[in-house]
C-alpha positions in Angstrom: 9.2 37.5 7.3 9.2 33.7 8.1 8.4 31.3 5.4 5.3 29.0 5.5 6.1 25.8 7.3 3.6 22.9 7.3 3.1 20.8 10.4 2.4 17.1 9.5 1.9 13.9 11.4 1.6 10.3 10.1 -1.0 8.1 11.7 -0.1 4.4 11.4 -3.2 3.0 13.1 -1.1 2.0 16.1 -1.1 3.2 19.6 1.9 5.6 19.6 1.1 7.7 16.6 -2.5 7.9 17.8 -1.4 8.9 21.3 0.8 11.6 19.8 -2.1 13.0 17.8 -4.2 13.1 21.0 -1.3 14.7 22.9 -0.8 17.5 20.3 -4.5 18.3 20.1 -4.8 18.6 23.9 -1.5 20.5 24.6 -0.8 22.4 21.4 -4.1 23.1 19.7 -2.7 26.3 18.1 -0.6 24.2 15.8 -2.3 23.7 12.4 -1.5 20.0 12.2 -2.1 18.0 9.0 -2.7 14.3 9.6 -2.1 11.6 7.0 -2.3 7.9 6.7 -0.3 6.0 4.0 -2.8 3.4 3.0 -1.4 0.1 1.6 -4.8 -1.4 1.1 -3.6 -4.3 3.3 -4.4 -3.1 6.7 -6.7 -4.7 9.3 -10.2 -3.4 9.6 -9.3 -2.4 13.2 -6.8 0.1 11.8 -9.5 1.9 9.7 -11.9 1.9 12.7 -9.3 3.5 14.9 -8.6 6.2 12.3 -12.3 7.0 12.1 -12.5 7.3 15.8 -9.4 9.5 16.0 -10.9 11.8 13.3 -13.9 12.4 15.5 -11.7 13.4 18.4 -9.5 15.6 16.3 -12.4 17.3 14.5 -10.6 17.0 11.2 -9.9 14.3 8.6 -6.8 12.1 8.4 -5.8 12.3 4.7 -5.4 9.0 3.0 -2.3 8.8 0.9 -2.1 6.1 -1.8 1.1 5.0 -3.5 -0.5 4.4 -6.9 -3.5 5.2 -9.1 -3.8 1.6 -10.2 -7.1 -0.3 -10.0 -5.1 -2.7 -7.7 -4.3 -2.1 -4.1 -1.0 -0.2 -3.8 0.8 -3.3 -2.4 -0.4 -5.5 -5.3 0.6 -2.8 -7.8 4.2 -2.7 -6.7 4.4 -6.4 -6.2 3.7 -6.8 -9.9 6.5 -4.3 -10.6 8.9 -6.3 -8.4 7.9 -9.5 -10.2 6.2 -11.1 -7.2 9.3 -10.7 -5.0 8.0 -10.3 -1.5 9.4 -7.6 0.7 11.7 -8.6 3.5 14.1 -7.1 6.0 16.8 -7.4 3.3 14.6 -5.9 0.6 12.2 -3.6 2.3 10.7 -2.1 -0.8 7.3 -1.8 0.8 8.4 0.9 3.3 9.8 3.1 0.6 7.2 2.6 -2.1 4.1 2.4 0.0 4.9 4.7 2.9 7.8 7.1 2.3 7.4 8.0 -1.4 3.7 8.9 -1.1 4.5 11.0 1.9 7.3 12.9 0.3 5.4 13.3 -3.0 2.5 14.8 -1.0 4.7 17.4 0.6 6.6 18.1 -2.6 9.1 21.0 -2.0 7.1 22.5 0.9 8.9 23.1 4.1 7.5 20.8 6.8 8.0 19.7 10.3 7.1 16.0 10.7 6.0 14.9 14.2 7.0 11.3 15.0 5.9 9.3 18.0 9.1 7.7 19.3 8.4 7.3 23.0 10.7 8.5 25.9 11.3 4.9 26.9 12.5 3.8 23.4 16.1 3.8 22.2 15.6 4.3 18.4 15.6 7.2 16.1 12.6 6.6 13.9 12.0 8.0 10.5 14.1 11.0 9.4 13.6 12.2 5.9 16.7 12.6 3.7 14.9 15.6 2.0 16.2 18.9 3.3 12.7 20.5 3.3 11.4 17.9 5.8 12.5 18.0 9.5 11.6 15.4 12.0 11.0 16.1 15.7 10.0 13.7 18.5 7.7 15.4 21.1 7.4 12.3 23.3 11.1 12.3 24.1 13.0 14.3 26.7 14.5 16.2 23.8 12.7 16.5 20.4 15.7 16.7 18.1 17.1 14.2 15.6 20.6 12.9 16.0 21.7 14.7 12.9 20.9 18.1 14.5 22.3 17.1 17.9 25.6 16.1 16.5 25.9 19.4 14.7 25.0 21.4 17.8 27.3 19.5 20.2 30.2 19.1 17.8 33.6 20.1 19.2 33.9 22.8 16.5 30.8 24.7 17.7 31.7 25.3 21.4 32.1 29.1 21.1 28.8 29.5 19.3 26.9 27.2 21.7 28.4 29.0 24.7 27.3 32.4 23.4 23.8 31.2 22.7 23.5 29.8 26.3 24.9 33.1 27.7 22.2 35.1 25.8 19.4 32.8 26.9 20.5 32.8 30.5 20.7 36.6 30.5 17.1 36.8 29.3 15.9 34.3 31.9 16.6 33.6 35.6 19.3 31.0 34.9 22.5 33.0 35.1 23.3 31.2 38.3 23.6 28.0 36.2 25.8 29.6 33.5 29.1 28.5 35.0 27.9 24.9 35.0 26.6 25.2 31.5 29.9 26.6 30.4 31.8 23.7 32.1 29.7 21.2 30.2 29.8 23.0 26.8 33.5 23.6 26.9 34.3 20.0 27.6 35.1 18.4 24.3 33.7 15.0 23.3 36.3 12.3 23.6 36.5 8.5 24.4 36.3 9.7 28.0 33.4 12.1 27.5 31.0 10.7 25.0 28.4 12.5 22.9 25.6 10.8 24.9 27.1 12.0 28.2 27.4 15.6 27.1 23.8 15.5 25.8 22.6 14.0 29.1 24.5 16.6 31.2 22.9 19.5 29.3 19.5 18.0 29.5 19.9 17.4 33.2 20.7 21.1 33.7 17.6 22.3 31.8 15.5 20.7 29.0 13.7 23.8 28.0 16.9 25.8 28.0 18.5 23.2 25.8 15.6 23.2 23.4 15.8 27.0 23.1 19.6 26.8 22.5 19.1 24.3 19.7 16.4 26.5 18.2 18.8 29.6 18.3 21.6 27.5 16.9 19.6 26.5 13.9 18.6 30.1 13.0 20.0 31.0 9.6 20.1 27.4 8.4 17.9 25.8 5.8 16.1 23.6 8.4 12.3 24.2 8.3 12.2 25.0 12.0 14.7 27.8 11.4 12.0 29.6 9.3 9.8 30.0 12.4 9.8 33.1 14.6 8.8 30.9 17.5 7.9 27.4 18.3 5.7 26.5 21.2 7.2 23.0 21.8 10.5 24.5 23.0 9.2 24.7 26.6 8.0 21.1 26.5 9.7 18.9 29.1 7.5 15.8 28.9 8.8 12.3 28.4 6.0 10.0 27.4 6.5 6.3 28.0 4.2 3.3 27.3 2.1 4.0 30.4 1.8 7.6 29.3 0.5 6.4 25.9 -2.3 4.4 27.6 -3.2 7.4 29.7 -3.5 9.6 26.6 -6.1 7.2 25.2 -8.1 7.4 28.4 -7.9 11.2 28.5 -8.9 11.5 24.8 -11.7 9.0 25.2 -10.3 7.0 22.3 -10.2 3.2 22.3 -7.0 1.3 21.8 -6.9 -0.6 18.5 -9.0 -3.7 18.8 -6.1 -5.9 17.7 -4.4 -5.1 21.1 -7.2 -7.0 22.9 -5.7 -10.1 24.6 -7.1 -13.4 23.3 -6.9 -16.6 25.3 -5.4 -19.8 23.8 -4.5 -23.2 25.2 -1.7 -25.6 24.5 -0.8 -28.8 26.4 -3.4 -28.0 29.0 -1.8 -24.6 29.7 -3.6 -21.3 29.0 -1.9 -18.2 27.7 -2.8 -14.9 26.0 -1.8 -13.4 22.7 -2.5 -10.3 20.6 -1.1 -8.4 17.6 1.5 -5.9 18.8 1.7 -3.5 15.8 -0.2 -1.7 13.1 0.8 -2.1 9.4 0.0 -4.7 6.8 -1.6 -7.8 8.1 1.1 -9.8 6.4 4.0 -7.8 7.7 7.2 -9.8 7.6 8.4 -8.3 10.9 5.6 -9.7 13.0 6.4 -12.6 15.3 5.3 -16.1 14.5 2.8 -16.0 17.3 1.2 -13.1 15.6 0.9 -15.1 12.4 -0.9 -17.7 14.6 -3.1 -14.9 15.9 -3.9 -13.9 12.3 -4.7 -17.5 11.5 -7.1 -17.9 14.4 -8.7 -14.4 14.4 -8.7 -13.5 10.7 -8.6 -16.8 8.8 -9.5 -15.0 5.5 -6.6 -12.6 5.8 -4.2 -15.4 6.7 -5.3 -17.3 3.5 -4.8 -14.1 1.4 -1.3 -13.7 2.9 -0.6 -17.4 2.1 -1.6 -16.9 -1.5 1.3 -14.5 -2.0 3.8 -17.2 -1.2 5.0 -19.3 -4.1 7.7 -21.7 -5.3 9.7 -21.2 -8.5 10.7 -24.5 -10.2 13.1 -25.3 -13.1 12.3 -27.5 -16.1 13.1 -30.6 -14.0 10.6 -29.6 -11.4 13.2 -28.7 -8.8 12.5 -25.8 -6.5 15.0 -23.1 -7.3 13.5 -20.2 -5.3 10.8 -19.7 -2.6 8.9 -16.5 -2.0 7.8 -16.7 1.6 7.1 -14.1 4.4 9.5 -15.8 6.7 13.0 -17.1 6.1 13.0 -20.8 5.9 9.4 -21.4 6.8 6.1 -20.9 4.9 2.7 -20.1 6.3 1.6 -23.6 5.5 4.5 -24.9 7.7 3.6 -22.9 10.8 -0.1 -24.0 10.9 0.8 -27.7 11.0 -0.6 -28.8 14.4 2.8 -29.8 15.9 4.5 -26.6 14.7 1.6 -24.3 15.8 1.7 -25.9 19.3 5.5 -25.4 19.5 5.1 -21.7 18.6 2.5 -21.3 21.3 4.7 -23.1 23.8 7.6 -20.8 22.9 5.3 -17.8 23.4 4.4 -19.0 26.9 8.0 -19.5 27.8 8.8 -16.0 26.6 6.1 -14.6 28.8 7.4 -16.5 31.8 10.9 -15.3 31.2 9.7 -11.7 30.9 7.6 -12.0 34.1 10.8 -12.7 36.0 11.7 -9.1 35.4 8.3 -7.6 35.9 7.5 -4.0 35.0 3.8 -4.7 34.3 1.4 -7.6 34.1 -0.1 -6.4 30.9 0.8 -8.5 27.9 1.2 -5.4 25.7 4.0 -4.3 28.1 5.6 -7.8 28.5 5.7 -8.3 24.7 6.2 -4.7 23.6 6.9 -3.5 20.1 10.6 -2.7 20.7 11.8 -5.2 18.1 13.1 -4.1 14.8 10.5 -2.1 12.9 10.0 -0.2 9.7 11.0 3.4 10.2 7.7 4.8 9.1 5.2 1.9 9.3 4.7 1.6 13.0 5.0 5.1 14.4 
């Protein structure tokens, strides 16, 4: 008898995780999905509005996870513990303490498959838990498997096992005509002349569904959560959802995009441009671009002032500054809202848009200035 495996999905309040929730509800309603939101207490109101709208579509609640039982917001609670030291790309304690730890504590030792919304047009791995009872899959990609699993399946030491699995699958299907080609690819060892990515691509080109079934069979008998299932409906999935596909899912589901994606007009030096926020997560996220800090200043002045209140200077007895706690390296929020600096940030933003438009894929600002910069593993999915 198979063991109980939970199916879980994190909702960040952004477009991709919301689109994945819509996608799974429409295409795989038989999966008993549990939805959760790791609430830092520092999100935009638009995030909470989106989650409420999504709950109406899903017909079930999105569980709010909180990182502490303190009377303070989770972020403020841990900021005290870290002695006021603001998180940064070099000390990203917020991701672990506010997002990952509450999620893993909620699951405990239960076996779980975690569904993560890394799109088919993105070249990143996304959050993969280090806990053996949690397995991550990526339904929006051409293949759903994490790199850890793929490297095990395609390792040069597993050629015989993988070939036998493919042979059995082909015998039970109508793919025996492809077996010689499958064998050719499988038997070819990885090397500097035949890279892992090439081997993976060749097998996927021959058959995505067959590859998924082969990986599923390969994992049987292991401790991976998916190995405890007798069957898994996503094995036949061959979709690859890109950014346009995400927008289409919002339309199909009748769910509105988060309001912070709405383009807002600004003017600098007589030239007009558009800007918006490109991500979910805390309103003071240190990963956001400087133009997004300006967006926050002009659209949510109260939140900008709250973000500014976290910045501080530490002085010695002689009154000399010995340390600065700021959201950005080398520049404070007070610095970027000085008129000359703010205009320069807007000019730089316009120039970036012009450069991007020289290689057009879309005329939508959300496409031109997509969210493919460095992100927290679990904050923006």
